[in-house]
C-alpha positions in Angstrom: 102.0 120.2 96.8 103.0 116.6 98.1 103.5 114.2 95.7 102.0 110.4 97.2 102.8 107.3 95.7 100.8 104.2 95.7 101.9 100.7 95.8 100.7 97.2 96.1 101.3 93.6 95.3 101.5 91.4 92.2 97.6 89.6 93.4 96.1 93.3 92.6 95.0 92.2 88.9 94.6 95.4 88.4 94.0 96.4 84.4 97.9 97.2 83.5 96.5 100.5 81.5 95.5 101.4 85.0 98.6 100.6 86.3 99.8 102.6 83.8 98.1 105.5 83.9 98.3 106.0 87.3 101.5 104.9 88.1 101.0 102.6 90.5 104.2 100.6 91.5 103.5 96.8 92.0 105.8 94.3 94.3 106.0 90.6 93.2 105.0 87.8 95.5 106.9 84.7 94.7 105.9 80.9 93.2 108.1 78.4 94.3 108.1 75.4 92.1 111.1 72.2 92.5 114.1 74.0 92.6 112.9 77.1 90.5 111.5 80.5 92.3 109.4 82.7 90.0 108.5 86.7 90.7 104.8 86.3 90.2 103.8 88.4 86.6 107.7 89.1 86.2 109.4 85.3 85.0 106.3 83.5 84.4 103.0 84.8 83.2 99.4 83.4 83.6 99.6 81.2 80.1 102.8 79.5 80.9 101.7 79.1 84.3 99.0 77.3 84.2 100.3 75.0 80.9 103.2 73.6 83.4 100.8 73.2 85.9 98.2 71.1 83.5 100.9 68.7 83.3 103.4 68.5 86.7 102.5 66.1 89.4 103.6 69.1 91.6 101.4 71.8 92.2 104.1 74.7 93.2 104.1 76.8 96.8 103.8 80.4 97.1 105.3 83.1 99.8 104.8 86.7 99.8 108.3 89.2 99.3 111.1 89.5 102.3 110.9 92.1 104.7 114.4 92.9 102.8 112.6 93.1 99.2 110.0 95.7 100.6 112.8 97.7 102.0 114.5 98.2 98.9 111.1 98.7 97.2 110.1 101.5 99.7 113.6 103.1 99.3 113.3 103.2 95.3 109.9 104.2 95.2 110.5 107.0 97.8 112.9 108.7 95.0 110.1 110.0 93.7 107.3 110.2 96.0 106.5 112.3 99.5 105.0 109.2 101.0 103.8 105.9 100.3 100.4 104.3 100.7 100.2 100.0 100.1 97.9 98.3 100.3 98.0 94.6 100.1 97.0 90.9 99.5 94.7 89.9 103.4 97.3 89.1 106.5 94.8 86.1 106.4 96.0 84.5 103.2 99.5 86.0 103.2 102.4 87.0 104.7 103.0 89.8 102.4 101.5 92.7 105.0 103.8 91.5 108.1 107.2 91.4 105.7 105.8 95.2 104.7 105.5 96.4 108.7 108.7 95.1 108.9 110.2 97.0 106.7 107.9 100.2 107.6 109.0 100.4 110.7 113.5 99.9 109.6 112.3 103.6 107.6 111.5 105.8 109.9 111.9 108.6 108.2 110.0 107.6 105.4 106.0 108.4 105.5 104.4 105.0 104.7 101.1 103.8 105.2 100.3 99.7 105.1 96.7 99.3 104.5 95.4 95.3 105.1 93.2 95.1 102.0 91.7 91.8 103.6 91.1 91.5 100.0 93.3 89.9 97.1 92.5 89.7 93.5 90.6 93.3 91.5 88.8 93.2 95.4 93.1 94.4 96.5 92.9 96.4 93.2 89.5 98.4 93.9 91.0 100.0 97.0 94.3 100.6 95.2 92.3 102.1 92.0 90.7 104.5 95.1 93.8 105.1 96.5 95.3 106.1 93.6 92.9 108.2 91.9 93.3 110.2 95.1 96.8 110.9 95.2 96.4 111.6 91.3 93.7 114.7 92.3 97.0 116.3 95.0 95.5 114.4 98.2 97.6 114.0 101.1 98.9 110.5 102.5 96.4 110.2 104.8 93.7 111.3 102.9 94.6 108.9 99.6 95.3 105.7 102.6 91.9 106.7 103.6 90.2 106.4 100.3 91.1 102.6 100.6 90.8 102.1 104.1 86.9 102.8 103.6 86.5 100.0 100.9 88.1 97.6 102.9 84.7 96.9 104.2 82.1 97.2 101.5 84.3 95.1 99.1 82.6 91.6 98.1 84.4 88.8 96.3 82.7 85.3 95.6 84.2 82.6 93.2 83.8 79.4 91.4 86.7 76.8 91.8 86.0 73.5 89.5 88.1 71.4 92.4 88.8 72.2 96.1 92.3 70.5 95.8 94.8 73.8 95.3 93.0 75.7 97.9 93.2 72.1 99.9 97.1 71.5 99.0 97.5 75.5 99.6 96.1 75.5 103.0 94.1 78.2 101.9 91.3 76.2 102.3 89.6 78.1 105.7 86.0 78.0 106.1 85.3 75.9 103.3 87.1 72.6 105.0 83.6 71.1 105.4 83.4 70.3 101.9 86.2 68.4 101.3 85.3 64.6 100.9 81.9 66.3 99.3 81.0 64.4 96.1 83.3 65.0 93.5 81.0 66.9 91.0 80.1 70.0 93.6 80.5 73.6 92.5 81.2 75.1 96.0 80.1 79.2 95.9 83.2 80.5 97.9 83.6 84.3 99.1 86.3 85.9 101.0 85.1 87.2 104.9 86.9 89.1 107.0 90.2 88.2 104.6 89.6 84.4 104.3 87.9 82.2 102.2 84.9 81.3 103.6 82.0 78.7 101.7 78.9 80.1 101.3 76.7 77.5 99.6 77.1 73.6 97.9 75.8 74.0 94.0 76.2 71.6 91.6 76.8 72.2 88.6 79.3 75.4 87.7 76.0 76.9 85.3 74.0 77.2 89.0 77.2 78.5 90.8 77.3 81.5 88.2 73.8 82.3 88.7 73.6 82.3 92.2 76.5 84.1 92.0 75.0 86.3 90.2 71.9 86.4 92.4 74.5 87.3 95.9 75.6 90.3 93.5 71.4 91.6 93.6 70.9 90.5 97.0 74.3 92.7 97.8 74.0 96.0 95.3 70.3 95.8 95.5 69.6 98.5 92.8 73.2 100.5 93.4 75.2 101.0 90.7 78.0 98.6 91.1 82.6 98.8 90.3 82.6 95.2 89.4 85.2 93.3 87.8 85.1 89.9 86.3 88.1 87.4 87.2 88.9 84.2 86.1 91.7 81.3 86.1 92.4 80.1 83.0 89.2 80.9 81.5 88.7 83.1 79.2 86.1 82.6 77.4 83.5 82.3 80.1 85.2 85.2 81.9 83.6 86.9 78.9 80.3 85.3 79.5 80.4 86.1 82.8 81.4 89.8 82.1 78.5 89.8 79.3 76.4 89.1 82.7 77.4 91.1 84.8 77.3 94.1 82.2 73.5 93.3 81.1 72.1 92.7 84.4 73.1 95.6 86.7 73.8 99.4 86.1 77.5 99.5 86.5 80.1 102.2 87.2 83.0 100.7 85.6 83.4 96.7 84.8 86.7 95.1 84.2 88.0 91.4 83.1 90.8 90.1 84.5 93.2 87.2 85.1 94.6 85.5 87.9 97.9 85.5 87.8 100.4 82.3 88.9 100.1 83.3 92.6 96.8 83.0 93.2 95.9 80.7 90.5 98.3 78.3 92.4 95.4 78.1 95.0 92.7 78.4 93.7 93.2 76.3 90.5 92.3 76.6 86.8 88.9 77.4 85.6 87.9 79.9 88.9 85.6 82.3 87.7 84.2 84.8 90.3 83.2 88.5 91.1 85.1 91.8 92.8 82.1 94.9 93.2 81.1 97.3 95.4 78.7 100.1 95.7 78.7 104.0 96.5 77.9 104.2 99.8 77.8 101.0 101.2 79.4 101.7 104.5 80.5 99.1 106.6 77.7 97.4 106.5 77.8 93.0 106.6 79.4 91.1 104.0 77.1 88.4 101.8 
């Protein structure tokens, strides 16, 4: 029986227990702050990051792992595997996929499948988890890759930010750019559409934005049990409240809470809360 390794990047934010349980390997993206460079989730953790961000006049930038870093990463992983399935952050948000593809092509004797999740955070994490579960069942390279790919058109990620400032300065604001210049107290409800950020609705308060987020989940999922994760950026109390609301309102197969690490936190800013979710058997229907 072949052994297939499943790998991802540091923006997946899978619960550490699941990463350990399935032996998922993670390559970190990088955070650049002035003259300093930090490996995401390795050299700087969320509490340290958000504390520094709150008092720093500068917003850091982020970058993907280099092709060379990916080559070393894949080579190391391959020591204990017959093939590798890599599921990574949307190519619309990061150059990570491009680096991974260059590395894959430089290792022609190593079977590697590179998958563009068209998502991030636990939207990406759920795809990684599906692949890891398939690998744990002893499935081959193509079947493990298919387990992740099948979720790409099914995944929804909806979130609300405290301010559009971080998305704007980081260049990731995408289709939500028309909201710039709106009233300062607006709390836009955003979502990932084909891998990039779009505006779903303008909402005046965060409480109403969260209520609308739950309504969107209901519209999308119907009465089907969901796989869901609540995500937050330095907002653990809000995350916990949202998790309780999701748990109470929706039948769920699994439900997690995950904090956004520095790389994504840089772009959405502290106070962001959101949900990533899908239902079994969704097929390739249109997203919200």
